[in-house]
C-alpha positions as CSV (number, residue, x, y, z in Angstrom):
1,L,8.9,13.4,3.3
2,T,11.7,10.9,3.2
3,L,11.2,7.2,3.6
4,P,12.8,7.2,7.0
5,A,10.5,10.0,8.2
6,I,7.5,8.0,6.9
7,Q,8.7,4.8,8.6
8,A,9.1,6.7,11.9
9,A,5.4,7.5,11.9
10,R,3.1,5.6,14.2
11,E,0.5,5.2,11.5
12,V,0.8,5.5,7.7
13,W,-2.1,5.8,5.2
14,V,-1.5,5.0,1.6
15,V,-4.2,6.3,-0.7
16,A,-4.5,5.0,-4.3
17,A,-7.1,5.3,-7.0
18,G,-7.4,4.0,-10.5
19,E,-6.6,0.9,-12.4
20,E,-3.1,2.3,-13.3
21,K,-2.2,2.0,-9.6
22,S,-3.3,-1.6,-9.2
23,G,0.0,-3.2,-10.1
24,A,2.0,-1.0,-7.8
25,V,-0.5,-1.6,-5.0
26,R,-0.2,-5.4,-5.5
27,L,3.6,-5.2,-5.4
28,A,3.6,-3.0,-2.3
29,L,1.4,-5.5,-0.5
30,S,3.5,-8.4,-1.7
31,H,6.4,-6.9,0.3
32,S,8.5,-5.9,-2.7
33,G,11.4,-3.7,-1.8
34,P,11.1,0.0,-1.7
35,V,13.7,0.3,-4.5
36,Q,11.3,-1.5,-6.9
37,V,8.1,0.0,-5.5
38,P,8.5,3.1,-3.2
39,S,5.1,2.5,-1.6
40,A,6.3,-0.9,-0.3
41,G,8.6,1.0,2.1
42,A,5.7,3.2,3.4
43,R,5.1,1.2,6.6
44,G,4.1,2.7,9.9
45,R,5.6,1.6,13.2
46,G,2.1,0.5,14.5
47,R,-0.2,0.4,11.5
48,T,-0.3,0.8,7.8
49,L,-3.6,1.4,6.1
50,F,-4.2,1.2,2.4
51,L,-7.2,3.2,1.2
52,L,-8.1,2.0,-2.3
53,D,-10.9,2.4,-4.8
54,R,-12.1,-0.8,-6.5
55,A,-9.9,-0.2,-9.6
56,A,-6.7,0.2,-7.6
57,A,-7.6,-2.9,-5.6
58,G,-8.4,-4.9,-8.7
59,K,-5.1,-6.9,-8.9
60,I,-4.8,-7.7,-5.2
61,P,-5.0,-11.5,-4.6
62,P,-7.4,-12.4,-1.8
63,E,-4.6,-13.7,0.4
64,L,-2.9,-10.3,0.4
65,G,-5.7,-8.1,1.7
66,R,-9.1,-7.9,3.0
67,A,-11.9,-5.5,2.1
68,A,-13.3,-3.3,4.8
69,S,-16.4,-2.6,2.7
70,P,-18.3,-4.3,-0.1
């Protein structure tokens, strides 16, 4: 899919696992541009949901996200 096609979706889910993805996840949630971090441009019209394991979420500062489960 192209970025415009993803952005046209009502809802987008971004799935990431592993410590090696934690930096990219942090940048995507920090509203970096999609040129630097392609996942930063993956935003749905209504909702964007990041589904992460603990390792991928490891570098997210508390002010950038909230955990749905312990």
